[in-house]
N, C-alpha and C positions, 0 to 999 in steps of 0.2 A: 504493500500500500504506500509506504513512505518513499520507496525508491522505484516505483513503477516496474517491478520485476526486473530491474537492471543489474542486480547483484548476482554474481556467480554462486554456484553451489558452495556451501561452507559446512564445516563440522562444528557443532555447538557442544561445548563441554562444560561441566561443572567440576571445579577443582578447588582445593584449598590453596590460598596464597600464604605461603609460610611466613612471609614478612608482614602479612596482614595490612597491606597498604592500598591494594587495588580492589575496586569493586568488580572490575572485569578487565579483560585485555584482548586485543586482536593480535594474532600471530601472523606477521607479515611475510610469510613464506608458505610454501606448500607443505604443510605439516602432516597431512594424512594421504595415504595412497589407497586407491580402490580398484575395482575391476577394470580391466582394459587399460592399465597404466594411467588412469586418471588420478589427479591429485587435488587436494583442497586445502586452503588455509583454515584456521580455526578462530572462533570467538569463544572466549571462556567467561563464564559468570562465576565469580568467587563464591565458594561454598561458605566462606567466613561471614558473608553478609546476606544470606538467603532469608534472614528473619526480618528484612525490611519490608515495607508495604509494597504490594505488587506494582504500583505505578513507578516506584523508584527502580525496581528490578527491570521493568520494561524500558525505562529511561536509560539505564546502563546498557541494555542490549542495543538500543538505538544509537547510543554514543559509539559503541564498538562497530556497529554497521557503518557509521560515518568513516571510521578508519578504514574499513574494508572498501568503501567507495573510493576513498583517496588512493588506496593501494592499487585498485583496478584501473584508475585513471592517471597513474604516475604523478600524483600530487603529493609533494612533501608537506604533510600536515603537522609534523612534530620535529623538534630539534632537541639538542642536549640529551643525546642517547634515548630518544623517544619519550622524554618526560615533559617537555614543554610544548603545549598545544598552541600553534600559531594562528594568525588571522585566517589562513586558508581553511584550517579546521573549523574555526568559528563560522565562516561563510557556508561551508558544507552542512554543518549541524543546524544552522538556522534555516536552511532551505529544506531540511528533512525532519522537521517537527520538534526541534529542541530550542529552548532558551539557553543562552550561553552567558556565563559570568567569568570574569578573569580572577584568578587567584594569584597570590604573591609568588609561589614557587612553580606552579604548573601551567602558567599562561591561561588560555581559554579552556580550561579543563572541567569547570563546574557546569554541569548541564542538568536540565529538567525538562519534562514534557511541556510543550506549549498548551494553551487551553484547547486548541483545535486537535492536537494529538491526543490529549486526555479523552476527548469525546470519541475519537476513533477507537481507542483501546478499552474504553469503559465496558463494552459487552464482554470482553475477555476477562477483565478484572472482576466483574460481578460473578462470572462463572467460577472463578478461583475461590474467593471468600474463604481463604485458609487462615488458620491460626497455628502458630508453632506451639507444640506441646513440649514443655520441659519436664522430663521425668524427675521424680523425687530420688535423691541419691542416699542410699544407705539408711532409709527410714527418716531422713531429715525432712522437716516440713518445707513445702515450697513457700516462696515469698507471698506475703499478703498484699503486696503492692499491685495496684491496678494501673493500666496504661490507657489514657484517653487521647483521641486524635480528632483534630478538626477535619471535617469532610472536604473543606475547601482548600486550605493551604497545607494540610497534613502536619501541622504543628502538633507535637505530643507533650503530654503532661502526665506525671505519675502521682498517684495518691495512695495512701495506706487504707482508705476506706472508700465506699461508694460516695461519689460526689455528683452534683449537678453543676456543670461548668460550661461557660461559653468562651470562645476564642476572642480575645481582645482586638485582634486585627480584623477578623472577618465577621464578627458578631454571629457566628454559627454555633449551635450547640455541639459540644464535643461528645463523641460516643466511645464507649469502652472497646478496646481491641484486644 
């Protein structure tokens, strides 16, 4: 939808990032081989951060797809050993459903779904409606902390009891997640 079927076949993986710094990454070479001598690069979503809201995971996926787009079109979208996202990355991302913000160290690497992109992925997100279950370890009680999230901006708040709370930015009632 976002790239009008212009991206080539790719392998999607979920792996842990041992340094726990990346939400996802694109491997800019043919990392996988298949039948008939075909090869494919990969997009990885970090297993370390799968407990984020679905919109954020989809945003990460779209971010990495922008790197794939740049790779396929021979556009250098990063420098400094692929850590600094330049203006070319920003332009690609903004054309493909992401809002882009500049960070101090990573350039234009902070991305989020645009309002239009959120509307497109909403049917998928509503199908997911998943919650991560954290098992009790060795008979210890799980935390009594509850997490509440604004449905508009996804701001989160934690409380030790049930609360009725509104987001101060959006004036939306926050719901428990």
